[in-house]
C-alpha positions in Angstrom: -25.7 3.6 -2.0 -21.9 3.6 -1.2 -19.2 2.0 -3.3 -16.1 1.3 -1.1 -12.7 1.8 -2.8 -9.7 0.0 -1.4 -6.1 1.0 -2.2 -3.2 -1.2 -1.1 0.2 0.6 -1.0 3.6 -1.0 -0.3 6.5 1.0 1.1 10.2 0.3 1.9 13.1 1.9 3.6 15.8 3.6 1.6 18.6 1.0 2.0 18.4 -0.4 -1.5 18.5 1.3 -4.9 15.3 3.2 -5.8 14.4 0.8 -8.6 14.8 -2.2 -6.2 12.7 -0.5 -3.5 10.0 0.1 -6.1 10.0 -3.5 -7.0 9.9 -4.6 -3.4 7.0 -2.2 -2.6 5.0 -3.5 -5.6 5.6 -7.1 -4.5 4.4 -6.2 -0.9 1.2 -4.6 -2.2 0.6 -7.5 -4.6 0.9 -10.0 -1.8 -1.6 -8.2 0.4 -4.0 -7.5 -2.5 -3.8 -11.2 -3.4 -4.8 -12.2 0.2 -7.7 -9.7 0.2 -8.8 -11.1 -3.2 -9.0 -14.6 -1.8 -11.3 -13.2 0.8 -13.5 -11.8 -2.0 -12.5 -8.2 -1.1 -12.4 -6.1 -4.4 -9.6 -3.6 -4.8 -9.7 -0.2 -6.5 -5.9 0.1 -6.8 -2.6 -1.5 -5.9 0.5 0.7 -5.6 4.2 0.3 -4.9 5.5 3.5 -3.4 9.1 2.4 -2.8 10.9 4.6 -0.3 8.6 7.6 -0.8 6.6 9.0 2.2 8.7 7.6 5.1 6.9 7.6 8.5 10.2 7.5 10.4 13.9 8.3 10.0 15.9 5.8 8.0 18.9 6.6 10.2 18.0 3.9 12.7 17.0 0.2 12.5 13.7 0.9 14.2 12.9 3.7 11.8 13.8 1.6 8.8 11.6 -1.2 10.2 8.7 1.3 10.5 9.1 2.4 6.9 8.8 -1.2 5.6 5.0 -1.4 5.6 1.8 -1.9 3.7 -1.0 0.5 4.0 -4.6 -0.3 3.3 -6.9 2.7 2.7 -10.6 2.4 2.5 -12.6 5.2 1.0 -16.4 5.2 0.9 -17.6 6.8 -2.3 -21.3 7.7 -2.6 -23.1 7.1 -5.8 -25.8 9.7 -5.7 -27.5 8.4 -8.9 -28.0 5.0 -7.3 -29.9 6.1 -4.3 
C-alpha cells in the first residue's frame, strides 16, 4: 500500500532582506497548505525556502516573478509491511 507524502515549499525573489524573504516564503506555503487542508489533503511538510533555489535570474522583473512561487511535491512512499 502506498502512503503519499506532500511537501509545500514557498520561495521568493531576493529583493528584500533574507529574514523577510523567509517570512514571506513561510506565509506562502502556509496559505497553500491551508487551502489543501480545507480539501482534506494531508501534508507531510510545509517549508519556507526564502530566496534559496531560484529558477531564474533576479536581475530582471520576469526572473524575479518566476522566483516568487510555491511548489507542491508529491512523493509516493510504499509501506512494504502493509501489503
